[in-house]
N, CA, C and O atoms as a MOPAC input file, in Angstrom:
PM7 MOZYME 1SCF
protein

 N      0.84300 1    -1.17800 1     0.00000 1
 C      0.00000 1     0.00000 1     0.00000 1
 C      0.89100 1     1.24500 1     0.00000 1
 O      1.82000 1     1.33600 1     0.80300 1
 N      0.62300 1     2.19100 1    -0.87700 1
 C      1.42900 1     3.40000 1    -1.01200 1
 C      1.03700 1     4.46100 1    -0.00100 1
 O      0.18700 1     4.23400 1     0.86000 1
 N      1.66700 1     5.62500 1    -0.11600 1
 C      1.37600 1     6.71200 1     0.81500 1
 C     -0.06500 1     7.20300 1     0.67500 1
 O     -0.64700 1     7.15000 1    -0.40900 1
 N     -0.63000 1     7.67900 1     1.78400 1
 C     -1.99800 1     8.18800 1     1.74400 1
 C     -2.02800 1     9.57900 1     1.10000 1
 O     -0.98500 1    10.16300 1     0.80400 1
 N     -3.22900 1    10.09100 1     0.89200 1
 C     -3.41800 1    11.37300 1     0.21000 1
 C     -2.71500 1    12.51500 1     0.95400 1
 O     -2.10200 1    13.38500 1     0.33400 1
 N     -2.81000 1    12.50200 1     2.27800 1
 C     -2.18500 1    13.55500 1     3.09000 1
 C     -0.66400 1    13.53800 1     2.91300 1
 O     -0.04700 1    14.58700 1     2.72800 1
 N     -0.06600 1    12.35200 1     2.96800 1
 C      1.38600 1    12.22600 1     2.80600 1
 C      1.80200 1    12.65300 1     1.40600 1
 O      2.84000 1    13.29400 1     1.24000 1
 N      1.01200 1    12.31000 1     0.40200 1
 C      1.30800 1    12.73200 1    -0.97800 1
 C      1.29900 1    14.25700 1    -1.07900 1
 O      2.13300 1    14.84800 1    -1.76600 1
 N      0.34000 1    14.88800 1    -0.38300 1
 C      0.25900 1    16.35100 1    -0.39100 1
 C      1.52500 1    16.95800 1     0.22600 1
 O      2.07900 1    17.91700 1    -0.31100 1
 N      1.97700 1    16.40300 1     1.34300 1
 C      3.18500 1    16.90100 1     2.00200 1
 C      4.40500 1    16.71500 1     1.09800 1
 O      5.25700 1    17.59700 1     0.99800 1
 N      4.47500 1    15.55900 1     0.44300 1
 C      5.55600 1    15.25000 1    -0.49400 1
 C      5.58000 1    16.30200 1    -1.61300 1
 O      6.63100 1    16.85300 1    -1.94400 1
 N      4.40300 1    16.56500 1    -2.18500 1
 C      4.28200 1    17.54600 1    -3.26900 1
 C      4.68300 1    18.93500 1    -2.79000 1
 O      5.37400 1    19.66700 1    -3.49900 1
 N      4.25200 1    19.29200 1    -1.59800 1
 C      4.57100 1    20.59600 1    -1.02100 1
 C      6.08700 1    20.79800 1    -0.94200 1
 O      6.58900 1    21.86600 1    -1.29400 1
 N      6.80200 1    19.79600 1    -0.48900 1
 C      8.25800 1    19.88800 1    -0.39200 1
 C      8.89800 1    19.98300 1    -1.77400 1
 O      9.77400 1    20.81800 1    -2.00000 1
 N      8.46600 1    19.13500 1    -2.68600 1
 C      9.04100 1    19.11300 1    -4.03900 1
 C      8.82400 1    20.44900 1    -4.74900 1
 O      9.72700 1    20.96000 1    -5.41000 1
 N      7.61600 1    21.01300 1    -4.60900 1
 C      7.30900 1    22.28300 1    -5.27700 1
 C      8.19400 1    23.42300 1    -4.78400 1
 O      8.43600 1    24.38200 1    -5.51700 1
 N      8.66800 1    23.32500 1    -3.57200 1
 C      9.53600 1    24.36400 1    -3.00500 1
 C     11.01100 1    24.04000 1    -3.20100 1
 O     11.88000 1    24.74000 1    -2.68100 1
 N     11.29400 1    22.97300 1    -3.95700 1
 C     12.67400 1    22.61600 1    -4.25700 1
 C     13.41200 1    21.96800 1    -3.09900 1
 O     14.64200 1    21.99100 1    -3.04500 1
 N     12.66000 1    21.39000 1    -2.17500 1
 C     13.28000 1    20.74300 1    -1.01800 1
 C     13.34100 1    19.23600 1    -1.19800 1
 O     12.46600 1    18.62400 1    -1.81100 1
 N     14.38600 1    18.66400 1    -0.65200 1
 C     14.52000 1    17.21600 1    -0.66300 1
 C     13.47000 1    16.62800 1     0.28000 1
 O     13.25400 1    17.13300 1     1.38200 1
 N     12.83400 1    15.57000 1    -0.16400 1
 C     11.82800 1    14.90200 1     0.66400 1
 C     12.54000 1    13.87900 1     1.53200 1
 O     13.17700 1    12.95300 1     1.02900 1
 N     12.42500 1    14.05900 1     2.84700 1
 C     13.01400 1    13.10800 1     3.79300 1
 C     11.92300 1    12.66200 1     4.75800 1
 O     10.93700 1    13.37300 1     4.94900 1
 N     12.09000 1    11.50200 1     5.36300 1
 C     11.09700 1    11.06600 1     6.35900 1
 C     10.96500 1    12.06600 1     7.51100 1
 O      9.87600 1    12.24900 1     8.05500 1
 N     12.07300 1    12.70900 1     7.88100 1
 C     12.02800 1    13.68600 1     8.96800 1
 C     11.17400 1    14.89100 1     8.58100 1
 O     10.34300 1    15.33900 1     9.37200 1
 N     11.36800 1    15.41500 1     7.38500 1
 C     10.58600 1    16.57700 1     6.94000 1
 C      9.10900 1    16.23100 1     6.81100 1
 O      8.24800 1    17.01400 1     7.21100 1
 N      8.81500 1    15.06700 1     6.25700 1
 C      7.41400 1    14.63000 1     6.15700 1
 C      6.82400 1    14.51000 1     7.56100 1
 O      5.69800 1    14.94500 1     7.80300 1
 N      7.57700 1    13.92500 1     8.47800 1
 C      7.10600 1    13.75300 1     9.85500 1
 C      6.84600 1    15.07500 1    10.55300 1
 O      5.87600 1    15.20000 1    11.30000 1
 N      7.70000 1    16.06100 1    10.31800 1
 C      7.54100 1    17.37400 1    10.94900 1
 C      6.30600 1    18.07900 1    10.40200 1
 O      5.52200 1    18.63700 1    11.17000 1
 N      6.12400 1    18.06100 1     9.09300 1
 C      4.92200 1    18.67500 1     8.51300 1
 C      3.66300 1    17.94900 1     8.97100 1
 O      2.64400 1    18.57900 1     9.25600 1
 N      3.73600 1    16.62900 1     9.03800 1
 C      2.59500 1    15.84800 1     9.51300 1
 C      2.27200 1    16.21400 1    10.96600 1
 O      1.10200 1    16.32400 1    11.33400 1
 N      3.29700 1    16.39900 1    11.77800 1
 C      3.08700 1    16.77500 1    13.18400 1
 C      2.35300 1    18.10800 1    13.28400 1
 O      1.43800 1    18.25400 1    14.09400 1
 N      2.74700 1    19.07000 1    12.47100 1
 C      2.10900 1    20.39200 1    12.50100 1
 C      0.63200 1    20.27900 1    12.15300 1
 O     -0.21900 1    20.88200 1    12.80600 1
 N      0.33500 1    19.49800 1    11.11500 1
 C     -1.06500 1    19.32300 1    10.70400 1
 C     -1.84100 1    18.51200 1    11.73500 1
 O     -3.01500 1    18.78900 1    11.98200 1
 N     -1.20900 1    17.52700 1    12.33100 1
 C     -1.88900 1    16.68200 1    13.32100 1
 C     -2.14700 1    17.42900 1    14.62500 1
 O     -3.21100 1    17.28800 1    15.22600 1
 N     -1.17700 1    18.21900 1    15.05700 1
 C     -1.32200 1    18.95600 1    16.31200 1
 C     -2.33800 1    20.08800 1    16.20000 1
 O     -3.05400 1    20.38800 1    17.15400 1
 N     -2.39300 1    20.71400 1    15.01900 1
 C     -3.27500 1    21.86500 1    14.87500 1
 C     -2.86600 1    22.95800 1    15.85300 1
 O     -1.75800 1    22.92600 1    16.38800 1
 N     -3.73400 1    23.90800 1    16.08700 1
 C     -3.55700 1    24.93000 1    17.12200 1
 C     -2.22800 1    25.66700 1    17.03700 1
 O     -1.73700 1    26.14600 1    18.05900 1
 N     -1.63100 1    25.77400 1    15.85900 1
 C     -0.42800 1    26.56600 1    15.67100 1
 C      0.65100 1    26.19700 1    16.69300 1
 O      0.96400 1    26.99300 1    17.57800 1
 N      1.21200 1    25.01000 1    16.57500 1
 C      2.13400 1    24.50800 1    17.59900 1
 C      3.45900 1    25.26400 1    17.66000 1
 O      3.88000 1    25.90400 1    16.69600 1
 N      4.09600 1    25.16900 1    18.81500 1
 C      5.45300 1    25.69600 1    18.99500 1
 C      6.43900 1    24.61400 1    18.55300 1
 O      6.06200 1    23.45700 1    18.36500 1
 N      7.69200 1    24.99900 1    18.39100 1
 C      8.72700 1    24.02300 1    18.03200 1
 C      8.83100 1    22.94500 1    19.10300 1
 O      9.06300 1    21.77600 1    18.79500 1
 N      8.66000 1    23.33900 1    20.35200 1
 C      8.73100 1    22.37700 1    21.45500 1
 C      7.59700 1    21.35200 1    21.36400 1
 O      7.81700 1    20.16100 1    21.58500 1
 N      6.39900 1    21.80700 1    21.04300 1
 C      5.26700 1    20.88500 1    20.89300 1
 C      5.50600 1    19.91800 1    19.73200 1
 O      5.22700 1    18.72300 1    19.83100 1
 N      6.02700 1    20.46100 1    18.63500 1
 C      6.29500 1    19.64500 1    17.44900 1
 C      7.36300 1    18.60400 1    17.77400 1
 O      7.22600 1    17.43500 1    17.41500 1
 N      8.42700 1    19.03200 1    18.45600 1
 C      9.50700 1    18.11800 1    18.83200 1
 C      8.98300 1    17.00500 1    19.73200 1
 O      9.34100 1    15.84200 1    19.54800 1
 N      8.14600 1    17.34500 1    20.69500 1
 C      7.56100 1    16.33900 1    21.58400 1
 C      6.74200 1    15.32000 1    20.82500 1
 O      6.82100 1    14.12200 1    21.09700 1
 N      5.95500 1    15.79300 1    19.87300 1
 C      5.12400 1    14.90900 1    19.05400 1
 C      6.00600 1    13.97800 1    18.22200 1
 O      5.76300 1    12.77300 1    18.14700 1
 N      7.03000 1    14.55600 1    17.60000 1
 C      7.95400 1    13.77700 1    16.76300 1
 C      8.65700 1    12.71200 1    17.60400 1
 O      8.76700 1    11.56000 1    17.18400 1
 N      9.12900 1    13.09300 1    18.78100 1
 C      9.88400 1    12.15800 1    19.62300 1
 C      9.02400 1    10.99700 1    20.12000 1
 O      9.55200 1     9.92200 1    20.40400 1
 N      7.72200 1    11.19500 1    20.23000 1
 C      6.83600 1    10.08300 1    20.59100 1
 C      6.81500 1     9.02900 1    19.49200 1
 O      6.73100 1     7.83300 1    19.77000 1
 N      6.89200 1     9.48100 1    18.24500 1
 C      6.82900 1     8.55900 1    17.11200 1
 C      8.20100 1     8.07300 1    16.67900 1
 O      8.36500 1     6.92800 1    16.25700 1
 N      9.19900 1     8.97000 1    16.79100 1
 C     10.54200 1     8.62400 1    16.33300 1
 C     11.57600 1     9.37000 1    17.17700 1
 O     11.99400 1    10.46900 1    16.81100 1
 N     11.99100 1     8.78700 1    18.29900 1
 C     12.94100 1     9.46000 1    19.19400 1
 C     14.30200 1     9.73900 1    18.55700 1
 O     15.07800 1    10.53300 1    19.08900 1
 N     14.59700 1     9.10500 1    17.43900 1
 C     15.90300 1     9.28800 1    16.79600 1
 C     16.02600 1    10.64200 1    16.09300 1
 O     17.14000 1    11.07000 1    15.78700 1
 N     14.90900 1    11.32300 1    15.83000 1
 C     14.96600 1    12.62800 1    15.16200 1
 C     15.43900 1    13.65800 1    16.18700 1
 O     14.82600 1    13.82300 1    17.24100 1
 N     16.52600 1    14.34500 1    15.86800 1
 C     17.09300 1    15.29000 1    16.83500 1
 C     16.27400 1    16.57800 1    16.89900 1
 O     15.59000 1    16.95500 1    15.94700 1
 N     16.36400 1    17.23000 1    18.03500 1
 C     15.70000 1    18.51900 1    18.22700 1
 C     16.23900 1    19.53200 1    17.22000 1
 O     15.48100 1    20.33900 1    16.68100 1
 N     17.54000 1    19.49200 1    16.97000 1
 C     18.15400 1    20.38800 1    15.99300 1
 C     17.57900 1    20.20500 1    14.59900 1
 O     17.38400 1    21.17800 1    13.87100 1
 N     17.30700 1    18.96000 1    14.22700 1
 C     16.70600 1    18.67600 1    12.92000 1
 C     15.33300 1    19.33100 1    12.81900 1
 O     14.98600 1    19.90600 1    11.78700 1
 N     14.56200 1    19.24200 1    13.88600 1
 C     13.21600 1    19.83600 1    13.88400 1
 C     13.31500 1    21.35100 1    13.71700 1
 O     12.63200 1    21.92400 1    12.86900 1
 N     14.15200 1    21.99900 1    14.51000 1
 C     14.28100 1    23.45900 1    14.44200 1
 C     14.79600 1    23.91300 1    13.07600 1
 O     14.30700 1    24.89600 1    12.51900 1
 N     15.77800 1    23.20100 1    12.54400 1
 C     16.33600 1    23.55900 1    11.23100 1
 C     15.28400 1    23.40400 1    10.13700 1
 O     15.16800 1    24.25800 1     9.25800 1
 N     14.52100 1    22.31900 1    10.19200 1
 C     13.47000 1    22.09900 1     9.19600 1
 C     12.40200 1    23.18300 1     9.29300 1
 O     11.93300 1    23.68100 1     8.26900 1
 N     12.01600 1    23.55000 1    10.50300 1
 C     10.99900 1    24.59600 1    10.67200 1
 C     11.46500 1    25.91200 1    10.05800 1
 O     10.69800 1    26.57700 1     9.36200 1
 N     12.70800 1    26.29000 1    10.30900 1
 C     13.23800 1    27.53200 1     9.73200 1
 C     13.29000 1    27.45000 1     8.21000 1
 O     12.99400 1    28.42900 1     7.52500 1
 N     13.66400 1    26.28900 1     7.68200 1
 C     13.68100 1    26.09500 1     6.23000 1
 C     12.27400 1    26.23100 1     5.66300 1
 O     12.08200 1    26.87100 1     4.63000 1
 N     11.29100 1    25.63500 1     6.33000 1
 C      9.90200 1    25.71500 1     5.86800 1
 C      9.40200 1    27.15900 1     5.87500 1
 O      8.64800 1    27.55700 1     4.98700 1
 N      9.81100 1    27.93600 1     6.85800 1
 C      9.41600 1    29.34900 1     6.91400 1
 C     10.07400 1    30.10400 1     5.75700 1
 O      9.41000 1    30.87000 1     5.05900 1
 N     11.37000 1    29.89100 1     5.55500 1
 C     12.10000 1    30.57300 1     4.48000 1
 C     11.53100 1    30.23900 1     3.10700 1
 O     11.50200 1    31.09200 1     2.22000 1
 N     11.07800 1    28.99900 1     2.92900 1
 C     10.55800 1    28.55500 1     1.63200 1
 C      9.06400 1    28.85700 1     1.45500 1
 O      8.49800 1    28.58000 1     0.39700 1
 N      8.43400 1    29.41700 1     2.47600 1
 C      7.02500 1    29.78300 1     2.34900 1
 C      6.05600 1    28.63300 1     2.54800 1
 O      4.92200 1    28.69400 1     2.07100 1
 N      6.47800 1    27.59000 1     3.24000 1
 C      5.58100 1    26.46900 1     3.54000 1
 C      4.82600 1    26.74700 1     4.84400 1
 O      3.67500 1    26.34400 1     5.00500 1
 N      5.48800 1    27.43400 1     5.75900 1
 C      4.89200 1    27.79600 1     7.04900 1
 C      5.07500 1    29.28800 1     7.28600 1
 O      5.95200 1    29.92900 1     6.70700 1
 N      4.22500 1    29.81800 1     8.15000 1
 C      4.40900 1    31.18200 1     8.63800 1
 C      4.71900 1    31.08500 1    10.12800 1
 O      4.06300 1    30.35000 1    10.86600 1
 N      5.71200 1    31.82800 1    10.54800 1
 C      6.12700 1    31.83700 1    11.95500 1
 C      5.60700 1    33.13000 1    12.57400 1
 O      5.73700 1    34.20500 1    11.98800 1
 N      5.02100 1    33.01700 1    13.75700 1
 C      4.56000 1    34.22000 1    14.44600 1
 C      4.69200 1    34.03900 1    15.94800 1
 O      4.82400 1    32.92400 1    16.45400 1
 N      4.65100 1    35.14800 1    16.63400 1
 C      4.72300 1    35.13800 1    18.09300 1
 C      3.46900 1    35.80500 1    18.64800 1
 O      2.88200 1    36.68900 1    18.02400 1
 N      3.08100 1    35.35800 1    19.82800 1
 C      1.97900 1    36.01400 1    20.52000 1
 C      2.57900 1    36.86000 1    21.63300 1
 O      3.70700 1    36.62600 1    22.06600 1
 N      1.82400 1    37.83400 1    22.08500 1
 C      2.36200 1    38.68100 1    23.15400 1
 C      2.43200 1    37.94800 1    24.48600 1
 O      3.17300 1    38.35900 1    25.37900 1
 N      1.66900 1    36.86600 1    24.62900 1
 C      1.65600 1    36.11200 1    25.88800 1
 C      2.79500 1    35.10500 1    25.99400 1
 O      3.20700 1    34.74400 1    27.09600 1
 N      3.30000 1    34.65700 1    24.86100 1
 C      4.27500 1    33.56700 1    24.86500 1
 C      5.59100 1    34.01500 1    24.25500 1
 O      5.62500 1    34.82600 1    23.33000 1
 N      6.65000 1    33.47900 1    24.78100 1
 C      7.96500 1    33.77500 1    24.23400 1
 C      8.24700 1    32.93200 1    22.98900 1
 O      8.88900 1    33.39500 1    22.04600 1
 N      7.76100 1    31.69600 1    22.99900 1
 C      8.04500 1    30.76000 1    21.90500 1
 C      7.25700 1    31.12600 1    20.64900 1
 O      6.10700 1    31.55900 1    20.72000 1
 N      7.90000 1    30.94300 1    19.50600 1
 C      7.22800 1    31.16300 1    18.22500 1
 C      6.25400 1    30.02400 1    17.96300 1
 O      6.42500 1    28.90900 1    18.45600 1
 N      5.24000 1    30.32500 1    17.18500 1
 C      4.28000 1    29.31400 1    16.75100 1
 C      4.35800 1    29.22400 1    15.22700 1
 O      4.82600 1    30.14100 1    14.55100 1
 N      3.88600 1    28.09500 1    14.71300 1
 C      3.97700 1    27.84500 1    13.27700 1
 C      2.59000 1    27.61900 1    12.70200 1
 O      1.77500 1    26.88600 1    13.26200 1
 N      2.34300 1    28.26800 1    11.56900 1
 C      1.02900 1    28.24400 1    10.93700 1
 C      1.17700 1    27.72500 1     9.50900 1
 O      1.88500 1    28.33200 1     8.70500 1
 N      0.51500 1    26.60400 1     9.18000 1
 C      0.59400 1    26.08600 1     7.82000 1
 C     -0.38900 1    26.75800 1     6.85700 1
 O     -0.33600 1    26.52100 1     5.65000 1
 N     -1.27700 1    27.58900 1     7.38500 1
 C     -2.27500 1    28.26200 1     6.54500 1
 C     -1.67500 1    29.58600 1     6.09000 1
 O     -1.46700 1    30.49500 1     6.89400 1
 N     -1.40100 1    29.68500 1     4.80100 1
 C     -0.71500 1    30.85800 1     4.27800 1
 C     -1.65000 1    31.89000 1     3.67100 1
 O     -1.24200 1    33.02600 1     3.43200 1
 N     -2.90200 1    31.51300 1     3.41600 1
 C     -3.84900 1    32.50000 1     2.89800 1
 C     -4.12600 1    33.51100 1     4.00700 1
 O     -4.09000 1    33.15800 1     5.18600 1
 N     -4.40100 1    34.76100 1     3.64500 1
 C     -4.64400 1    35.77400 1     4.68300 1
 C     -5.77300 1    35.35600 1     5.62400 1
 O     -6.85100 1    34.95200 1     5.18800 1
 N     -5.50200 1    35.46300 1     6.90900 1
 C     -6.50300 1    35.16300 1     7.92900 1
 C     -6.06800 1    35.79400 1     9.24200 1
 O     -4.94500 1    36.27700 1     9.38000 1
 N     -6.96600 1    35.77700 1    10.18300 1
 C     -6.71500 1    36.35700 1    11.49700 1
 C     -6.67500 1    35.22800 1    12.51900 1
 O     -6.92200 1    34.06900 1    12.18400 1
 N     -6.36500 1    35.56900 1    13.76100 1
 C     -6.30100 1    34.55900 1    14.81700 1
 C     -7.16800 1    34.95100 1    16.00400 1
 O     -7.19900 1    36.10600 1    16.42900 1
 N     -7.86800 1    33.95300 1    16.52200 1
 C     -8.61600 1    34.09300 1    17.76400 1
 C     -7.75900 1    33.47000 1    18.85900 1
 O     -7.41900 1    32.29000 1    18.78200 1
 N     -7.41200 1    34.24100 1    19.86600 1
 C     -6.56500 1    33.77100 1    20.97400 1
 C     -7.43200 1    33.58600 1    22.21100 1
 O     -8.07700 1    34.52800 1    22.67100 1
 N     -7.44600 1    32.38600 1    22.74000 1
 C     -8.19800 1    32.11500 1    23.96100 1
 C     -7.38400 1    32.53500 1    25.18100 1
 O     -6.26400 1    32.06700 1    25.38400 1
 N     -7.95300 1    33.41500 1    25.98000 1
 C     -7.29500 1    33.83500 1    27.22100 1
 C     -7.33300 1    32.73400 1    28.27000 1
 O     -6.55800 1    32.75400 1    29.22700 1
 N     -8.22900 1    31.77700 1    28.09300 1
 C     -8.39700 1    30.70500 1    29.07400 1
 C     -7.34500 1    29.60300 1    28.91400 1
 O     -6.66200 1    29.24200 1    29.87200 1
 N     -7.22500 1    29.07500 1    27.69500 1
 C     -6.33600 1    27.92300 1    27.49600 1
 C     -5.23300 1    28.17100 1    26.46300 1
 O     -4.53500 1    27.23700 1    26.06900 1
 N     -5.07500 1    29.41000 1    26.02900 1
 C     -4.03400 1    29.81500 1    25.07700 1
 C     -4.17900 1    29.14300 1    23.71200 1
 O     -3.22900 1    29.10100 1    22.92900 1
 N     -5.36400 1    28.62200 1    23.43700 1
 C     -5.64400 1    28.03200 1    22.12700 1
 C     -5.67400 1    29.16100 1    21.09800 1
 O     -6.09000 1    30.28000 1    21.40100 1
 N     -5.23600 1    28.85900 1    19.89700 1
 C     -5.27400 1    29.82100 1    18.79800 1
 C     -6.02100 1    29.17400 1    17.64500 1
 O     -5.64500 1    28.10100 1    17.17400 1
 N     -7.07300 1    29.82700 1    17.19600 1
 C     -7.87800 1    29.32400 1    16.08100 1
 C     -7.78700 1    30.31500 1    14.92700 1
 O     -7.69100 1    31.52400 1    15.13700 1
 N     -7.81800 1    29.79000 1    13.71300 1
 C     -7.86600 1    30.64800 1    12.53400 1
 C     -9.24800 1    31.27900 1    12.42500 1
 O    -10.25400 1    30.66400 1    12.77800 1
 N     -9.28500 1    32.50800 1    11.93300 1
 C    -10.54700 1    33.21200 1    11.72800 1
 C    -10.48200 1    33.90700 1    10.37800 1
 O     -9.64800 1    34.78300 1    10.15000 1
 N    -11.37800 1    33.49900 1     9.48900 1
 C    -11.45900 1    34.11600 1     8.16900 1
 C    -12.81400 1    34.78000 1     8.03500 1
 O    -13.84300 1    34.18300 1     8.35200 1
 N    -12.81000 1    36.03100 1     7.56100 1
 C    -14.05100 1    36.75600 1     7.38400 1
 C    -13.83600 1    37.78300 1     6.27800 1
 O    -13.14400 1    38.78200 1     6.47500 1
 N    -14.42600 1    37.53500 1     5.12900 1
 C    -14.23700 1    38.39600 1     3.96000 1
 C    -14.76400 1    39.79900 1     4.23500 1
 O    -14.15400 1    40.78600 1     3.82200 1
 N    -15.88900 1    39.89200 1     4.92600 1
 C    -16.46700 1    41.20600 1     5.22900 1
 C    -15.49400 1    42.04100 1     6.07800 1
 O    -15.30600 1    43.22900 1     5.81600 1
 N    -14.88600 1    41.42800 1     7.07600 1
 C    -13.90200 1    42.11700 1     7.91500 1
 C    -12.68300 1    42.52000 1     7.08600 1
 O    -12.17900 1    43.63500 1     7.22300 1
 N    -12.21300 1    41.62400 1     6.23700 1
 C    -11.05900 1    41.93000 1     5.38600 1
 C    -11.35100 1    43.12500 1     4.48200 1
 O    -10.50700 1    44.00600 1     4.31600 1
 N    -12.55400 1    43.15300 1     3.89700 1
 C    -12.94100 1    44.26800 1     3.03100 1
 C    -13.03000 1    45.57300 1     3.81900 1
 O    -12.60800 1    46.62400 1     3.33700 1
 N    -13.57500 1    45.50300 1     5.02200 1
 C    -13.68400 1    46.67900 1     5.88600 1
 C    -12.29400 1    47.24200 1     6.20700 1
 O    -12.07700 1    48.45100 1     6.12700 1
 N    -11.36600 1    46.37200 1     6.56700 1
 C     -9.99800 1    46.80300 1     6.86900 1
 C     -9.31000 1    47.38600 1     5.63600 1
 O     -8.64600 1    48.41900 1     5.71700 1
 N     -9.47300 1    46.72000 1     4.50300 1
 C     -8.86600 1    47.21000 1     3.25700 1
 C     -9.39700 1    48.60300 1     2.91900 1
 O     -8.62700 1    49.51800 1     2.62700 1
 N    -10.73100 1    48.75400 1     2.96400 1
 C    -11.34400 1    50.04200 1     2.63700 1
 C    -10.91200 1    51.13100 1     3.61800 1
 O    -10.65800 1    52.26900 1     3.22200 1
 N    -10.83400 1    50.77900 1     4.88100 1
 C    -10.41100 1    51.73600 1     5.90600 1
 C     -9.02000 1    52.27800 1     5.58800 1
 O     -8.80000 1    53.48900 1     5.60500 1
 N     -8.08800 1    51.37900 1     5.30100 1
 C     -6.71600 1    51.81900 1     5.06200 1
 C     -6.52700 1    52.45500 1     3.68800 1
 O     -5.56400 1    53.19400 1     3.48200 1
 N     -7.42000 1    52.18400 1     2.75300 1
 C     -7.36900 1    52.89800 1     1.47800 1
 C     -7.76300 1    54.36000 1     1.68000 1
 O     -7.18700 1    55.25000 1     1.05400 1
 N     -8.73400 1    54.60700 1     2.54500 1
 C     -9.20900 1    55.97300 1     2.81500 1
 C     -8.26700 1    56.72500 1     3.75300 1
 O     -8.05100 1    57.92500 1     3.58400 1
 N     -7.72100 1    56.04400 1     4.71200 1
 C     -6.89300 1    56.68200 1     5.74200 1
 C     -5.46400 1    56.14500 1     5.65000 1
 O     -5.04800 1    55.27200 1     6.41100 1
 N     -4.76700 1    56.68100 1     4.73000 1
 C     -3.39400 1    56.21800 1     4.50400 1
 C     -2.50100 1    56.59200 1     5.69400 1
 O     -2.72600 1    57.59500 1     6.37000 1
 N     -1.50700 1    55.77700 1     5.92400 1
 C     -0.51700 1    56.05500 1     6.95800 1
 C      0.67100 1    56.71600 1     6.25600 1
 O      1.26000 1    56.12400 1     5.35200 1
 N      1.02700 1    57.93500 1     6.66100 1
 C      2.11300 1    58.64700 1     5.97300 1
 C      3.41300 1    57.84100 1     5.95500 1
 O      3.81900 1    57.25100 1     6.95600 1
 N      4.03900 1    57.83700 1     4.79900 1
 C      5.34600 1    57.19800 1     4.61100 1
 C      5.34600 1    55.71100 1     4.94700 1
 O      6.35900 1    55.17100 1     5.39100 1
 N      4.21200 1    55.05100 1     4.73600 1
 C      4.12400 1    53.62000 1     5.05100 1
 C      3.22700 1    52.93100 1     4.03300 1
 O      2.10600 1    53.37100 1     3.77800 1
 N      3.73300 1    51.84300 1     3.45500 1
 C      2.97400 1    51.05400 1     2.48600 1
 C      2.51200 1    49.76900 1     3.16200 1
 O      3.33900 1    48.93000 1     3.51800 1
 N      1.21000 1    49.60400 1     3.34300 1
 C      0.66700 1    48.41000 1     3.99300 1
 C      0.71400 1    47.23900 1     3.02300 1
 O      0.26000 1    47.34800 1     1.88400 1
 N      1.25800 1    46.13000 1     3.47400 1
 C      1.31300 1    44.91300 1     2.66900 1
 C      0.27000 1    43.90500 1     3.11200 1
 O     -0.28400 1    43.17600 1     2.29000 1
 N      0.00100 1    43.86100 1     4.40600 1
 C     -1.02500 1    42.95000 1     4.91000 1
 C     -1.47200 1    43.42300 1     6.28900 1
 O     -0.76800 1    44.16600 1     6.97200 1
 N     -2.65000 1    42.97500 1     6.67400 1
 C     -3.18500 1    43.27400 1     7.99900 1
 C     -3.64200 1    41.95600 1     8.59900 1
 O     -4.44200 1    41.23600 1     8.00200 1
 N     -3.13300 1    41.64500 1     9.78000 1
 C     -3.54400 1    40.43200 1    10.49700 1
 C     -3.96700 1    40.83800 1    11.89600 1
 O     -3.22200 1    41.50300 1    12.61500 1
 N     -5.15300 1    40.43600 1    12.26900 1
 C     -5.64800 1    40.76000 1    13.59800 1
 C     -5.44500 1    39.59700 1    14.55600 1
 O     -5.53700 1    38.43200 1    14.16700 1
 N     -5.17000 1    39.92100 1    15.79900 1
 C     -5.16800 1    38.95500 1    16.89400 1
 C     -6.33200 1    39.35900 1    17.78000 1
 O     -6.30800 1    40.41700 1    18.40900 1
 N     -7.34300 1    38.51900 1    17.82800 1
 C     -8.55300 1    38.81500 1    18.58200 1
 C     -8.52700 1    37.95500 1    19.84000 1
 O     -8.51800 1    36.72700 1    19.75600 1
 N     -8.51400 1    38.59700 1    21.00300 1
 C     -8.38300 1    37.88700 1    22.27900 1
 C     -9.73300 1    37.77600 1    22.96800 1
 O    -10.52900 1    38.71500 1    22.95600 1
 N     -9.98000 1    36.62300 1    23.56700 1
 C    -11.22000 1    36.38700 1    24.29100 1
 C    -11.22700 1    34.97400 1    24.84400 1
 O    -10.17800 1    34.35200 1    25.01000 1
 N    -12.42000 1    34.47900 1    25.12700 1
 C    -12.57100 1    33.13200 1    25.66500 1
 C    -13.61700 1    32.39200 1    24.85200 1
 O    -14.71800 1    32.90100 1    24.64200 1
 N    -13.28400 1    31.20000 1    24.39600 1
 C    -14.25300 1    30.37000 1    23.69100 1
 C    -15.30800 1    29.89400 1    24.68300 1
 O    -14.98100 1    29.53100 1    25.81400 1
 N    -16.56200 1    29.89300 1    24.26700 1
 C    -17.64400 1    29.46700 1    25.15600 1
 C    -17.51400 1    28.00800 1    25.55800 1
 O    -17.93900 1    27.62500 1    26.64900 1
 N    -16.93700 1    27.19700 1    24.69700 1
 C    -16.83700 1    25.75800 1    24.97100 1
 C    -15.49000 1    25.36100 1    25.56300 1
 O    -15.02700 1    24.24000 1    25.35100 1
 N    -14.85400 1    26.27300 1    26.30700 1
 C    -13.54100 1    25.92500 1    26.88000 1
 C    -13.70200 1    24.85800 1    27.95300 1
 O    -14.70800 1    24.80000 1    28.65900 1
 N    -12.66300 1    24.00500 1    28.05200 1
 C    -12.68600 1    22.91400 1    29.03000 1
 C    -12.09700 1    23.37100 1    30.33000 1
 O    -12.02600 1    22.59400 1    31.28300 1

C-alpha cells in the first residue's frame, strides 16, 4: 500500500519548493497538521519524539526555519508567549486567541477583510505602504474545558 493522500500532499509541497523529501521533513509537517492549534517548536519536537525518538531537536528546528524561508509555514509570536508558533495556513486570515487555554484558532471573514482594506485605502498612513493586515482577537471560547 502506497502513501496516503495527506502524505502525498506533504511530499508535493516539499518538491514544489525545491526541497529534498526526507522522512524527517514529512514527519515534521505531519506533526504540525496533526497537532493543529499553531504549535510551537517544542510541541512539534515532543510529538515527533513520541513517534521517532531518533529525530534530533536540531533537525526539527532547522526544518521549521527552512519551511518558513521557503514559504511552507508562517512563523509568528503572541504577546503572551515567548516561543514562536507555526502556521501552515498561508492565505490571509486572522487569529482568535483564547485567554483561558491559550488556544489559537484561525478566523477568516471576507467582510472584515474588506472593511480593513477600505479603511486603510481611505486613511493612509504617511510614509508607510501596507502589505497585509492580520488581527489577533483575544477572548474566551464558550466551549472551553
